[in-house]
BALOBA-1460 file (C-alpha; in Angstrom, 3 decimals):
// residues 396
<rec num="1" residu="m" x="36.143" y="-19.147" z="11.536"/>
<rec num="2" residu="s" x="37.135" y="-21.568" z="8.700"/>
<rec num="3" residu="l" x="34.314" y="-22.644" z="6.404"/>
<rec num="4" residu="p" x="34.440" y="-25.351" z="3.469"/>
<rec num="5" residu="p" x="34.410" y="-23.933" z="0.298"/>
<rec num="6" residu="l" x="30.988" y="-24.726" z="-1.694"/>
<rec num="7" residu="v" x="31.862" y="-23.968" z="-5.427"/>
<rec num="8" residu="l" x="29.692" y="-23.170" z="-7.927"/>
<rec num="9" residu="k" x="29.166" y="-24.276" z="-12.089"/>
<rec num="10" residu="s" x="30.127" y="-21.646" z="-14.211"/>
<rec num="11" residu="q" x="27.536" y="-18.960" z="-14.990"/>
<rec num="12" residu="a" x="25.772" y="-19.968" z="-11.972"/>
<rec num="13" residu="d" x="26.731" y="-16.507" z="-9.566"/>
<rec num="14" residu="k" x="24.378" y="-14.710" z="-12.503"/>
<rec num="15" residu="r" x="21.359" y="-15.060" z="-10.169"/>
<rec num="16" residu="l" x="23.231" y="-14.343" z="-7.236"/>
<rec num="17" residu="r" x="25.217" y="-11.440" z="-8.027"/>
<rec num="18" residu="r" x="21.809" y="-9.685" z="-8.627"/>
<rec num="19" residu="g" x="20.613" y="-10.165" z="-5.360"/>
<rec num="20" residu="h" x="18.844" y="-13.720" z="-4.953"/>
<rec num="21" residu="l" x="19.643" y="-15.845" z="-1.821"/>
<rec num="22" residu="w" x="19.241" y="-19.044" z="-2.430"/>
<rec num="23" residu="v" x="21.219" y="-21.920" z="-4.558"/>
<rec num="24" residu="y" x="20.244" y="-24.917" z="-6.543"/>
<rec num="25" residu="s" x="21.504" y="-28.178" z="-6.208"/>
<rec num="26" residu="n" x="21.636" y="-28.742" z="-9.904"/>
<rec num="27" residu="e" x="23.999" y="-25.119" z="-10.046"/>
<rec num="28" residu="v" x="26.372" y="-26.799" z="-7.464"/>
<rec num="29" residu="d" x="30.089" y="-28.078" z="-9.153"/>
<rec num="30" residu="t" x="29.886" y="-31.309" z="-7.425"/>
<rec num="31" residu="g" x="32.971" y="-32.344" z="-8.748"/>
<rec num="32" residu="k" x="34.639" y="-29.415" z="-6.754"/>
<rec num="33" residu="s" x="32.762" y="-29.218" z="-3.537"/>
<rec num="34" residu="p" x="30.517" y="-33.002" z="-3.449"/>
<rec num="35" residu="l" x="26.944" y="-32.036" z="-1.712"/>
<rec num="36" residu="r" x="27.523" y="-35.190" z="-0.020"/>
<rec num="37" residu="d" x="30.300" y="-34.053" z="2.204"/>
<rec num="38" residu="f" x="28.035" y="-31.421" z="3.424"/>
<rec num="39" residu="e" x="25.610" y="-32.009" z="6.456"/>
<rec num="40" residu="p" x="22.651" y="-30.596" z="7.004"/>
<rec num="41" residu="g" x="22.800" y="-26.991" z="8.357"/>
<rec num="42" residu="q" x="26.470" y="-26.718" z="8.016"/>
<rec num="43" residu="q" x="27.826" y="-23.566" z="7.092"/>
<rec num="44" residu="a" x="30.089" y="-23.244" z="3.874"/>
<rec num="45" residu="q" x="32.058" y="-20.099" z="1.687"/>
<rec num="46" residu="l" x="30.495" y="-19.361" z="-1.269"/>
<rec num="47" residu="l" x="32.668" y="-19.458" z="-4.234"/>
<rec num="48" residu="n" x="32.236" y="-19.285" z="-8.167"/>
<rec num="49" residu="h" x="33.514" y="-20.809" z="-10.399"/>
<rec num="50" residu="r" x="36.248" y="-18.494" z="-10.910"/>
<rec num="51" residu="k" x="37.288" y="-19.416" z="-6.744"/>
<rec num="52" residu="q" x="35.610" y="-15.649" z="-6.137"/>
<rec num="53" residu="s" x="33.847" y="-15.151" z="-2.838"/>
<rec num="54" residu="l" x="30.046" y="-14.122" z="-3.176"/>
<rec num="55" residu="g" x="29.437" y="-14.949" z="1.024"/>
<rec num="56" residu="v" x="28.192" y="-17.762" z="3.309"/>
<rec num="57" residu="v" x="25.909" y="-20.194" z="2.842"/>
<rec num="58" residu="t" x="24.322" y="-22.455" z="4.861"/>
<rec num="59" residu="v" x="24.096" y="-25.870" z="3.038"/>
<rec num="60" residu="n" x="21.247" y="-28.610" z="3.566"/>
<rec num="61" residu="p" x="22.683" y="-31.823" z="0.757"/>
<rec num="62" residu="n" x="19.230" y="-33.044" z="0.936"/>
<rec num="63" residu="t" x="17.238" y="-30.479" z="-1.110"/>
<rec num="64" residu="l" x="16.333" y="-28.769" z="-4.081"/>
<rec num="65" residu="i" x="18.014" y="-25.231" z="-2.591"/>
<rec num="66" residu="c" x="20.918" y="-26.720" z="-1.451"/>
<rec num="67" residu="a" x="21.932" y="-23.395" z="-0.288"/>
<rec num="68" residu="r" x="20.978" y="-20.424" z="1.463"/>
<rec num="69" residu="l" x="23.294" y="-16.855" z="1.418"/>
<rec num="70" residu="v" x="22.756" y="-15.681" z="4.880"/>
<rec num="71" residu="s" x="25.676" y="-13.257" z="4.696"/>
<rec num="72" residu="r" x="27.829" y="-11.520" z="1.277"/>
<rec num="73" residu="d" x="31.009" y="-11.098" z="3.806"/>
<rec num="74" residu="q" x="32.783" y="-14.021" z="4.198"/>
<rec num="75" residu="r" x="34.301" y="-12.619" z="7.966"/>
<rec num="76" residu="y" x="30.508" y="-12.746" z="8.813"/>
<rec num="77" residu="p" x="28.851" y="-16.320" z="9.049"/>
<rec num="78" residu="l" x="25.238" y="-17.132" z="11.061"/>
<rec num="79" residu="n" x="26.173" y="-16.404" z="14.461"/>
<rec num="80" residu="k" x="24.912" y="-14.713" z="17.212"/>
<rec num="81" residu="s" x="26.635" y="-11.334" z="16.288"/>
<rec num="82" residu="l" x="25.132" y="-11.421" z="12.721"/>
<rec num="83" residu="l" x="21.672" y="-12.608" z="13.985"/>
<rec num="84" residu="v" x="21.685" y="-9.786" z="16.419"/>
<rec num="85" residu="h" x="22.089" y="-7.268" z="13.621"/>
<rec num="86" residu="r" x="19.518" y="-8.567" z="11.788"/>
<rec num="87" residu="l" x="17.000" y="-8.989" z="14.072"/>
<rec num="88" residu="q" x="17.909" y="-5.087" z="15.052"/>
<rec num="89" residu="q" x="17.806" y="-3.910" z="11.595"/>
<rec num="90" residu="a" x="13.833" y="-5.508" z="11.403"/>
<rec num="91" residu="a" x="12.860" y="-4.165" z="14.288"/>
<rec num="92" residu="a" x="13.726" y="-1.202" z="13.331"/>
<rec num="93" residu="l" x="11.744" y="-0.897" z="10.048"/>
<rec num="94" residu="r" x="8.703" y="-2.385" z="12.708"/>
<rec num="95" residu="r" x="9.150" y="0.477" z="15.179"/>
<rec num="96" residu="s" x="8.697" y="2.979" z="12.761"/>
<rec num="97" residu="c" x="5.542" y="1.304" z="11.564"/>
<rec num="98" residu="f" x="3.886" y="0.417" z="15.069"/>
<rec num="99" residu="d" x="3.708" y="2.322" z="18.204"/>
<rec num="100" residu="k" x="2.812" y="-1.420" z="20.096"/>
<rec num="101" residu="p" x="5.067" y="-4.394" z="19.827"/>
<rec num="102" residu="f" x="2.184" y="-6.542" z="18.146"/>
<rec num="103" residu="y" x="3.482" y="-7.737" z="14.317"/>
<rec num="104" residu="r" x="5.793" y="-10.338" z="12.534"/>
<rec num="105" residu="l" x="9.358" y="-9.263" z="13.389"/>
<rec num="106" residu="v" x="11.472" y="-11.650" z="10.864"/>
<rec num="107" residu="f" x="9.863" y="-12.509" z="7.716"/>
<rec num="108" residu="g" x="11.915" y="-14.978" z="6.565"/>
<rec num="109" residu="d" x="14.403" y="-14.239" z="3.336"/>
<rec num="110" residu="a" x="12.838" y="-10.835" z="2.917"/>
<rec num="111" residu="d" x="14.867" y="-9.933" z="6.038"/>
<rec num="112" residu="l" x="17.663" y="-11.646" z="5.128"/>
<rec num="113" residu="l" x="16.783" y="-14.414" z="7.645"/>
<rec num="114" residu="p" x="16.267" y="-17.570" z="5.268"/>
<rec num="115" residu="g" x="14.336" y="-19.809" z="7.102"/>
<rec num="116" residu="l" x="13.429" y="-17.865" z="10.398"/>
<rec num="117" residu="v" x="10.040" y="-16.377" z="11.138"/>
<rec num="118" residu="v" x="9.117" y="-14.518" z="14.374"/>
<rec num="119" residu="d" x="6.060" y="-13.512" z="15.340"/>
<rec num="120" residu="r" x="5.871" y="-10.857" z="18.591"/>
<rec num="121" residu="f" x="3.060" y="-10.464" z="21.044"/>
<rec num="122" residu="g" x="4.008" y="-7.864" z="23.229"/>
<rec num="123" residu="d" x="6.350" y="-9.815" z="25.778"/>
<rec num="124" residu="v" x="5.701" y="-13.449" z="24.077"/>
<rec num="125" residu="l" x="7.920" y="-14.355" z="20.643"/>
<rec num="126" residu="v" x="6.476" y="-17.219" z="18.664"/>
<rec num="127" residu="v" x="9.453" y="-18.598" z="16.614"/>
<rec num="128" residu="q" x="9.213" y="-20.829" z="13.591"/>
<rec num="129" residu="i" x="12.033" y="-22.112" z="12.170"/>
<rec num="130" residu="a" x="12.310" y="-23.869" z="8.715"/>
<rec num="131" residu="s" x="15.809" y="-24.652" z="7.423"/>
<rec num="132" residu="a" x="18.514" y="-26.997" z="8.915"/>
<rec num="133" residu="g" x="20.754" y="-24.198" z="8.464"/>
<rec num="134" residu="m" x="18.752" y="-22.313" z="11.069"/>
<rec num="135" residu="e" x="18.233" y="-25.083" z="13.271"/>
<rec num="136" residu="r" x="21.707" y="-25.430" z="13.358"/>
<rec num="137" residu="v" x="22.115" y="-21.646" z="15.297"/>
<rec num="138" residu="k" x="18.984" y="-22.426" z="17.071"/>
<rec num="139" residu="d" x="20.492" y="-21.431" z="20.534"/>
<rec num="140" residu="d" x="22.020" y="-18.591" z="19.046"/>
<rec num="141" residu="i" x="19.115" y="-17.273" z="17.941"/>
<rec num="142" residu="v" x="17.553" y="-17.847" z="21.523"/>
<rec num="143" residu="q" x="20.255" y="-15.829" z="23.027"/>
<rec num="144" residu="a" x="19.721" y="-13.073" z="20.324"/>
<rec num="145" residu="l" x="16.267" y="-12.761" z="21.043"/>
<rec num="146" residu="q" x="16.939" y="-12.422" z="24.507"/>
<rec num="147" residu="q" x="19.227" y="-9.821" z="24.385"/>
<rec num="148" residu="c" x="17.407" y="-7.382" z="21.552"/>
<rec num="149" residu="f" x="13.502" y="-7.890" z="23.674"/>
<rec num="150" residu="s" x="13.792" y="-9.325" z="26.551"/>
<rec num="151" residu="p" x="10.490" y="-11.097" z="26.368"/>
<rec num="152" residu="s" x="8.998" y="-13.106" z="29.096"/>
<rec num="153" residu="g" x="8.508" y="-16.095" z="27.171"/>
<rec num="154" residu="i" x="9.637" y="-18.047" z="23.498"/>
<rec num="155" residu="l" x="7.905" y="-20.497" z="22.098"/>
<rec num="156" residu="l" x="9.730" y="-22.342" z="19.527"/>
<rec num="157" residu="r" x="6.326" y="-23.700" z="17.131"/>
<rec num="158" residu="n" x="8.002" y="-25.915" z="14.997"/>
<rec num="159" residu="d" x="5.592" y="-28.137" z="14.325"/>
<rec num="160" residu="h" x="4.669" y="-27.159" z="11.158"/>
<rec num="161" residu="g" x="5.118" y="-28.861" z="7.533"/>
<rec num="162" residu="a" x="7.400" y="-26.275" z="5.901"/>
<rec num="163" residu="r" x="10.368" y="-28.473" z="8.415"/>
<rec num="164" residu="e" x="9.741" y="-31.618" z="6.049"/>
<rec num="165" residu="l" x="11.352" y="-30.136" z="3.209"/>
<rec num="166" residu="e" x="14.331" y="-29.926" z="4.519"/>
<rec num="167" residu="n" x="13.671" y="-32.946" z="6.800"/>
<rec num="168" residu="l" x="13.505" y="-31.648" z="10.083"/>
<rec num="169" residu="p" x="11.649" y="-33.065" z="13.157"/>
<rec num="170" residu="a" x="8.728" y="-31.317" z="14.645"/>
<rec num="171" residu="y" x="9.225" y="-30.264" z="17.499"/>
<rec num="172" residu="v" x="7.195" y="-27.469" z="19.988"/>
<rec num="173" residu="e" x="9.481" y="-25.632" z="22.829"/>
<rec num="174" residu="t" x="8.526" y="-23.353" z="25.544"/>
<rec num="175" residu="l" x="11.442" y="-20.984" z="27.003"/>
<rec num="176" residu="g" x="10.155" y="-18.907" z="29.857"/>
<rec num="177" residu="e" x="6.313" y="-18.297" z="30.465"/>
<rec num="178" residu="v" x="4.184" y="-18.701" z="27.247"/>
<rec num="179" residu="a" x="0.307" y="-19.160" z="27.979"/>
<rec num="180" residu="d" x="-2.136" y="-21.509" z="25.950"/>
<rec num="181" residu="a" x="-3.668" y="-18.197" z="24.029"/>
<rec num="182" residu="v" x="-1.498" y="-14.216" z="24.002"/>
<rec num="183" residu="e" x="-3.062" y="-10.998" z="23.758"/>
<rec num="184" residu="l" x="-2.246" y="-8.681" z="20.404"/>
<rec num="185" residu="l" x="-3.908" y="-5.144" z="19.090"/>
<rec num="186" residu="e" x="-4.205" y="-4.665" z="15.924"/>
<rec num="187" residu="n" x="-6.262" y="-1.972" z="14.536"/>
<rec num="188" residu="d" x="-7.378" y="-1.078" z="17.979"/>
<rec num="189" residu="t" x="-9.223" y="-4.153" z="18.095"/>
<rec num="190" residu="r" x="-8.056" y="-6.909" z="20.948"/>
<rec num="191" residu="f" x="-7.350" y="-10.450" z="20.333"/>
<rec num="192" residu="l" x="-6.437" y="-13.790" z="21.989"/>
<rec num="193" residu="a" x="-4.499" y="-15.585" z="19.209"/>
<rec num="194" residu="p" x="-4.012" y="-19.847" z="20.507"/>
<rec num="195" residu="v" x="-0.237" y="-20.047" z="19.861"/>
<rec num="196" residu="r" x="0.151" y="-22.989" z="21.444"/>
<rec num="197" residu="s" x="-2.490" y="-24.668" z="19.161"/>
<rec num="198" residu="g" x="-3.902" y="-22.267" z="16.223"/>
<rec num="199" residu="q" x="-2.501" y="-22.388" z="13.215"/>
<rec num="200" residu="k" x="1.147" y="-21.182" z="12.480"/>
<rec num="201" residu="t" x="2.071" y="-19.229" z="15.016"/>
<rec num="202" residu="g" x="-1.282" y="-18.578" z="16.008"/>
<rec num="203" residu="w" x="-1.899" y="-15.062" z="14.113"/>
<rec num="204" residu="f" x="-1.717" y="-13.950" z="10.882"/>
<rec num="205" residu="y" x="-0.226" y="-10.003" z="10.946"/>
<rec num="206" residu="d" x="0.209" y="-9.779" z="7.620"/>
<rec num="207" residu="h" x="-3.653" y="-8.472" z="5.896"/>
<rec num="208" residu="r" x="-3.398" y="-5.677" z="9.114"/>
<rec num="209" residu="v" x="-3.783" y="-3.267" z="6.444"/>
<rec num="210" residu="n" x="-6.263" y="-4.446" z="4.435"/>
<rec num="211" residu="r" x="-8.476" y="-5.172" z="7.283"/>
<rec num="212" residu="a" x="-8.140" y="-2.016" z="8.292"/>
<rec num="213" residu="c" x="-9.556" y="-0.629" z="4.822"/>
<rec num="214" residu="l" x="-12.234" y="-2.662" z="5.318"/>
<rec num="215" residu="q" x="-13.188" y="-1.353" z="8.639"/>
<rec num="216" residu="g" x="-13.588" y="1.843" z="6.444"/>
<rec num="217" residu="h" x="-16.827" y="0.612" z="4.676"/>
<rec num="218" residu="a" x="-17.805" y="-1.928" z="7.388"/>
<rec num="219" residu="a" x="-20.260" y="0.695" z="9.501"/>
<rec num="220" residu="g" x="-23.832" y="-0.570" z="9.609"/>
<rec num="221" residu="k" x="-23.417" y="-3.253" z="6.785"/>
<rec num="222" residu="r" x="-24.005" y="-7.094" z="7.115"/>
<rec num="223" residu="v" x="-20.729" y="-8.628" z="6.637"/>
<rec num="224" residu="l" x="-19.968" y="-12.541" z="5.861"/>
<rec num="225" residu="d" x="-16.334" y="-13.863" z="6.694"/>
<rec num="226" residu="m" x="-15.472" y="-16.895" z="5.295"/>
<rec num="227" residu="f" x="-12.819" y="-18.907" z="6.154"/>
<rec num="228" residu="s" x="-12.615" y="-16.788" z="9.491"/>
<rec num="229" residu="y" x="-10.419" y="-18.646" z="11.532"/>
<rec num="230" residu="v" x="-10.099" y="-16.590" z="14.763"/>
<rec num="231" residu="g" x="-12.095" y="-13.767" z="13.299"/>
<rec num="232" residu="g" x="-9.527" y="-11.134" z="12.295"/>
<rec num="233" residu="w" x="-11.761" y="-9.481" z="9.474"/>
<rec num="234" residu="g" x="-14.682" y="-9.900" z="11.204"/>
<rec num="235" residu="v" x="-14.002" y="-9.279" z="14.445"/>
<rec num="236" residu="q" x="-12.438" y="-5.981" z="13.097"/>
<rec num="237" residu="a" x="-15.324" y="-5.446" z="11.326"/>
<rec num="238" residu="a" x="-17.669" y="-5.377" z="13.780"/>
<rec num="239" residu="r" x="-15.351" y="-3.298" z="16.113"/>
<rec num="240" residu="a" x="-16.090" y="-0.548" z="13.175"/>
<rec num="241" residu="g" x="-19.695" y="-0.642" z="13.136"/>
<rec num="242" residu="a" x="-21.103" y="-3.729" z="11.348"/>
<rec num="243" residu="g" x="-24.680" y="-4.638" z="12.097"/>
<rec num="244" residu="r" x="-24.162" y="-8.273" z="11.709"/>
<rec num="245" residu="v" x="-21.282" y="-10.149" z="11.447"/>
<rec num="246" residu="v" x="-20.923" y="-13.898" z="9.824"/>
<rec num="247" residu="c" x="-18.023" y="-15.635" z="10.740"/>
<rec num="248" residu="v" x="-17.466" y="-19.130" z="8.946"/>
<rec num="249" residu="d" x="-14.782" y="-21.430" z="9.359"/>
<rec num="250" residu="a" x="-14.098" y="-25.609" z="9.215"/>
<rec num="251" residu="s" x="-12.941" y="-25.904" z="12.491"/>
<rec num="252" residu="r" x="-14.823" y="-25.322" z="15.752"/>
<rec num="253" residu="q" x="-12.199" y="-24.622" z="17.609"/>
<rec num="254" residu="a" x="-11.508" y="-21.622" z="15.387"/>
<rec num="255" residu="l" x="-15.119" y="-20.543" z="16.085"/>
<rec num="256" residu="d" x="-15.123" y="-20.775" z="19.462"/>
<rec num="257" residu="w" x="-11.818" y="-18.714" z="19.519"/>
<rec num="258" residu="v" x="-13.962" y="-16.087" z="17.197"/>
<rec num="259" residu="a" x="-16.642" y="-15.594" z="20.028"/>
<rec num="260" residu="e" x="-13.325" y="-15.329" z="22.866"/>
<rec num="261" residu="n" x="-12.518" y="-12.059" z="20.569"/>
<rec num="262" residu="a" x="-15.979" y="-10.817" z="19.910"/>
<rec num="263" residu="a" x="-16.563" y="-11.089" z="23.464"/>
<rec num="264" residu="l" x="-13.404" y="-9.724" z="24.232"/>
<rec num="265" residu="n" x="-14.820" y="-6.600" z="22.685"/>
<rec num="266" residu="g" x="-17.834" y="-6.309" z="23.838"/>
<rec num="267" residu="l" x="-19.303" y="-7.562" z="20.686"/>
<rec num="268" residu="q" x="-20.864" y="-10.305" z="21.156"/>
<rec num="269" residu="a" x="-24.493" y="-9.520" z="19.794"/>
<rec num="270" residu="r" x="-23.390" y="-8.600" z="16.296"/>
<rec num="271" residu="v" x="-20.895" y="-11.571" z="15.678"/>
<rec num="272" residu="e" x="-22.104" y="-15.183" z="15.075"/>
<rec num="273" residu="t" x="-20.524" y="-18.082" z="13.725"/>
<rec num="274" residu="r" x="-21.287" y="-20.858" z="11.461"/>
<rec num="275" residu="a" x="-19.010" y="-23.827" z="11.156"/>
<rec num="276" residu="g" x="-18.547" y="-25.995" z="8.083"/>
<rec num="277" residu="k" x="-16.589" y="-26.180" z="4.514"/>
<rec num="278" residu="a" x="-16.932" y="-22.986" z="2.776"/>
<rec num="279" residu="v" x="-18.564" y="-23.955" z="-0.184"/>
<rec num="280" residu="e" x="-20.758" y="-26.242" z="1.608"/>
<rec num="281" residu="v" x="-22.275" y="-23.163" z="3.754"/>
<rec num="282" residu="m" x="-22.241" y="-20.885" z="1.178"/>
<rec num="283" residu="k" x="-24.525" y="-23.120" z="-0.930"/>
<rec num="284" residu="h" x="-27.028" y="-23.333" z="1.723"/>
<rec num="285" residu="m" x="-26.747" y="-19.262" z="2.110"/>
<rec num="286" residu="i" x="-27.470" y="-19.310" z="-1.370"/>
<rec num="287" residu="a" x="-30.355" y="-21.730" z="-1.339"/>
<rec num="288" residu="d" x="-31.847" y="-20.136" z="1.737"/>
<rec num="289" residu="g" x="-31.804" y="-16.561" z="0.310"/>
<rec num="290" residu="e" x="-29.509" y="-14.663" z="2.753"/>
<rec num="291" residu="r" x="-27.788" y="-11.761" z="1.332"/>
<rec num="292" residu="f" x="-24.848" y="-9.716" z="2.932"/>
<rec num="293" residu="d" x="-22.875" y="-6.376" z="1.961"/>
<rec num="294" residu="i" x="-19.491" y="-7.670" z="2.077"/>
<rec num="295" residu="v" x="-18.403" y="-10.951" z="1.687"/>
<rec num="296" residu="v" x="-14.899" y="-11.405" z="2.703"/>
<rec num="297" residu="l" x="-12.709" y="-14.560" z="0.893"/>
<rec num="298" residu="d" x="-9.578" y="-15.346" z="2.822"/>
<rec num="299" residu="p" x="-8.883" y="-18.428" z="1.882"/>
<rec num="300" residu="p" x="-5.652" y="-20.891" z="2.707"/>
<rec num="301" residu="a" x="-3.682" y="-20.964" z="-0.097"/>
<rec num="302" residu="f" x="-4.950" y="-22.922" z="-3.119"/>
<rec num="303" residu="i" x="-1.493" y="-23.139" z="-4.884"/>
<rec num="304" residu="k" x="1.328" y="-24.352" z="-3.106"/>
<rec num="305" residu="r" x="2.828" y="-25.920" z="-5.438"/>
<rec num="306" residu="r" x="2.935" y="-24.773" z="-9.108"/>
<rec num="307" residu="r" x="1.645" y="-28.237" z="-10.128"/>
<rec num="308" residu="d" x="-1.660" y="-27.374" z="-7.827"/>
<rec num="309" residu="q" x="-2.079" y="-24.437" z="-10.783"/>
<rec num="310" residu="h" x="-4.697" y="-25.460" z="-13.157"/>
<rec num="311" residu="a" x="-7.052" y="-27.225" z="-9.672"/>
<rec num="312" residu="g" x="-5.981" y="-23.903" z="-7.643"/>
<rec num="313" residu="e" x="-7.265" y="-21.145" z="-9.733"/>
<rec num="314" residu="a" x="-10.606" y="-23.431" z="-10.623"/>
<rec num="315" residu="a" x="-11.105" y="-23.655" z="-6.471"/>
<rec num="316" residu="y" x="-10.955" y="-19.540" z="-6.426"/>
<rec num="317" residu="r" x="-12.865" y="-19.267" z="-9.133"/>
<rec num="318" residu="h" x="-15.319" y="-21.251" z="-7.595"/>
<rec num="319" residu="i" x="-15.614" y="-19.492" z="-4.277"/>
<rec num="320" residu="n" x="-15.474" y="-16.556" z="-5.359"/>
<rec num="321" residu="d" x="-18.605" y="-16.357" z="-8.009"/>
<rec num="322" residu="m" x="-19.985" y="-18.411" z="-4.906"/>
<rec num="323" residu="a" x="-19.597" y="-15.159" z="-2.948"/>
<rec num="324" residu="m" x="-21.038" y="-12.840" z="-5.581"/>
<rec num="325" residu="r" x="-24.160" y="-14.584" z="-5.484"/>
<rec num="326" residu="l" x="-24.191" y="-13.938" z="-1.930"/>
<rec num="327" residu="l" x="-24.017" y="-10.310" z="-2.278"/>
<rec num="328" residu="c" x="-26.750" y="-7.702" z="-2.123"/>
<rec num="329" residu="r" x="-27.275" y="-4.929" z="-4.336"/>
<rec num="330" residu="d" x="-23.747" y="-2.952" z="-5.170"/>
<rec num="331" residu="g" x="-22.121" y="-5.514" z="-2.403"/>
<rec num="332" residu="l" x="-18.448" y="-5.486" z="-1.674"/>
<rec num="333" residu="l" x="-16.046" y="-8.623" z="-2.303"/>
<rec num="334" residu="v" x="-12.757" y="-8.527" z="-0.687"/>
<rec num="335" residu="s" x="-11.312" y="-11.356" z="-2.527"/>
<rec num="336" residu="a" x="-7.928" y="-12.644" z="-0.760"/>
<rec num="337" residu="s" x="-4.710" y="-14.887" z="-1.308"/>
<rec num="338" residu="c" x="-1.678" y="-15.743" z="-0.275"/>
<rec num="339" residu="s" x="-0.986" y="-17.918" z="-2.748"/>
<rec num="340" residu="m" x="2.985" y="-16.933" z="-4.321"/>
<rec num="341" residu="h" x="2.023" y="-18.688" z="-7.611"/>
<rec num="342" residu="l" x="-1.316" y="-16.975" z="-8.162"/>
<rec num="343" residu="p" x="-0.176" y="-13.535" z="-9.821"/>
<rec num="344" residu="r" x="-2.009" y="-10.420" z="-8.550"/>
<rec num="345" residu="a" x="-3.578" y="-10.012" z="-12.371"/>
<rec num="346" residu="a" x="-4.888" y="-13.460" z="-12.235"/>
<rec num="347" residu="l" x="-6.865" y="-12.499" z="-9.562"/>
<rec num="348" residu="t" x="-8.007" y="-9.164" z="-10.860"/>
<rec num="349" residu="d" x="-9.128" y="-11.747" z="-14.381"/>
<rec num="350" residu="i" x="-10.288" y="-14.261" z="-11.626"/>
<rec num="351" residu="i" x="-12.870" y="-11.468" z="-10.263"/>
<rec num="352" residu="r" x="-13.836" y="-10.244" z="-13.757"/>
<rec num="353" residu="g" x="-14.625" y="-13.791" z="-15.305"/>
<rec num="354" residu="a" x="-16.995" y="-14.008" z="-11.831"/>
<rec num="355" residu="a" x="-18.713" y="-11.211" z="-12.220"/>
<rec num="356" residu="r" x="-19.446" y="-11.479" z="-16.170"/>
<rec num="357" residu="h" x="-20.256" y="-15.261" z="-15.654"/>
<rec num="358" residu="l" x="-23.169" y="-13.997" z="-13.403"/>
<rec num="359" residu="d" x="-23.852" y="-10.602" z="-15.627"/>
<rec num="360" residu="r" x="-22.566" y="-8.372" z="-13.570"/>
<rec num="361" residu="h" x="-20.569" y="-5.338" z="-13.613"/>
<rec num="362" residu="a" x="-17.587" y="-5.532" z="-10.846"/>
<rec num="363" residu="q" x="-15.171" y="-2.625" z="-10.175"/>
<rec num="364" residu="l" x="-12.269" y="-2.863" z="-8.083"/>
<rec num="365" residu="i" x="-11.621" y="0.486" z="-5.843"/>
<rec num="366" residu="y" x="-8.645" y="-0.836" z="-3.909"/>
<rec num="367" residu="q" x="-5.699" y="-3.260" z="-4.324"/>
<rec num="368" residu="g" x="-4.096" y="-4.430" z="-1.167"/>
<rec num="369" residu="g" x="-1.010" y="-6.565" z="-0.656"/>
<rec num="370" residu="q" x="1.650" y="-6.109" z="2.132"/>
<rec num="371" residu="g" x="1.697" y="-3.344" z="4.403"/>
<rec num="372" residu="l" x="5.162" y="-1.260" z="4.854"/>
<rec num="373" residu="d" x="5.807" y="-3.416" z="7.660"/>
<rec num="374" residu="h" x="5.732" y="-6.634" z="5.535"/>
<rec num="375" residu="p" x="9.472" y="-6.405" z="2.984"/>
<rec num="376" residu="i" x="9.424" y="-8.000" z="-0.126"/>
<rec num="377" residu="h" x="13.166" y="-8.652" z="-1.454"/>
<rec num="378" residu="p" x="13.129" y="-7.520" z="-4.922"/>
<rec num="379" residu="a" x="15.136" y="-10.409" z="-6.738"/>
<rec num="380" residu="i" x="12.620" y="-12.878" z="-5.171"/>
<rec num="381" residu="a" x="9.500" y="-12.853" z="-6.297"/>
<rec num="382" residu="e" x="7.589" y="-15.578" z="-3.933"/>
<rec num="383" residu="t" x="8.365" y="-12.935" z="-1.002"/>
<rec num="384" residu="d" x="5.300" y="-11.285" z="-3.023"/>
<rec num="385" residu="y" x="2.573" y="-13.241" z="-2.211"/>
<rec num="386" residu="l" x="0.120" y="-11.042" z="-0.443"/>
<rec num="387" residu="k" x="-2.907" y="-9.560" z="-2.515"/>
<rec num="388" residu="a" x="-6.483" y="-8.165" z="-1.227"/>
<rec num="389" residu="a" x="-8.464" y="-6.920" z="-4.496"/>
<rec num="390" residu="f" x="-11.778" y="-5.251" z="-2.895"/>
<rec num="391" residu="a" x="-14.552" y="-5.544" z="-5.519"/>
<rec num="392" residu="r" x="-17.701" y="-3.227" z="-5.863"/>
<rec num="393" residu="v" x="-20.119" y="-5.601" z="-7.688"/>
<rec num="394" residu="l" x="-23.456" y="-3.689" z="-9.674"/>
<rec num="395" residu="a" x="-25.851" y="-4.865" z="-11.912"/>
<rec num="396" residu="a" x="-25.013" y="-4.908" z="-15.496"/>
C-alpha cells in the first residue's frame, strides 16, 4: 500500500518520538505536503523534516489535530489486520481484570486506536467513532470486532458531539440484534443500560472501582446520589446494604431507569428518585433540613475546554459546598470529576476550600481514578482524566 507523505517542520517530531500520537496543523510543512491535498480520513506516511519515517497517520485537514498516529511501522497501515491485533491486545487486558464480558473494550488513544471507543455488554458491542480516520475504516472495524468477539449485535452510536469536531455526520446503525436496553453486571449488581437512548454508549464503566469502594462504606447509611444517571452509584450502594438511597437527575427518563435497575436487584423499597437540576434540588434539601451519611457527586464534565476553566472550577466549588451542607456529622463526601482539565490537586483543593468555608475539617481517606482495565497513555495527559476523592467531613 503506497501512502502519500505528510512532512513535518523541523523539530516538530520531538513530541511524537517521546510517544505522543497527535500532529497539530501548525506542525506540518505545508510547502512540502499541503494539507488541502488530503481527504478527511486518508492515511499517510508521516515523515520528519529529514524525510525519515515516523509511521502511519490518518489525516483530517480540516481540524486542529490534523493527523493521528496509528502505527509506527510504515508496513502496517490502519486496516482489518492491524485492528484485529490491537483489539486482541485490548481484550487481553480486560480479561485479566474481569471474569465476565462487561467492560470498556477500547479506550481510544490509550489502546492505540485513536478515535475509537467500544463498550462490551456480553454479546452486544456498542461502538463510537470520533475521528475521520476511523470512520473511513468503519467496515474494517466491524469485521475485526466480528472476527474477535462474534457478537450477536453491534450498535454504532455515532450521534455524539465529538464527531462535530471532525466534521462527521451523526447517525445510529445496528448490525445484528440489539435491544433498546442491554443487561450488564458490575460489582455483583445487575443493571439495564439504555444503549439506544442513554448517554454516550448507555453506561459509564469508568468508575467501577470507585463504586466498589463506596460499597464498603454504604451498609446502613443514608446515601444521596447526585447526577445519578441510571443509578450506577446509588443502586450499588443499596446493593451493599444502604438503608436509604436517593438518586437525583435532571432527566426523568434516566430516573425511570434507576427505578428499573433498583427493581432488577430487588431494592425498590430502598431506592427513591427525585427529578430536577442538581443545584436546585440540593437547595431545597438544605432548606428542608435533610441530611445524609454519604453524598456522591459525579457530575458531567464542567470543563470541556480550557476556556471553561474558571467557570468550571466555580461550579465544582459550588456543588461541593452544597454537598457538605447536606452531610450529617462525620459524613462522607464522594466527589468525582471526569474533566481532564481539572487536575487531581485542584479537586483536592476545592474540597479543602469548601470544608474551610463551612468551618469544617476534611480528611481524604481514598483517592481513586481509573481502574487497572482503564489504561493511561503516558505521553497523552488527556487520557488520565478520571478522579474520585472520598473525604470524611468533620466538625472543626
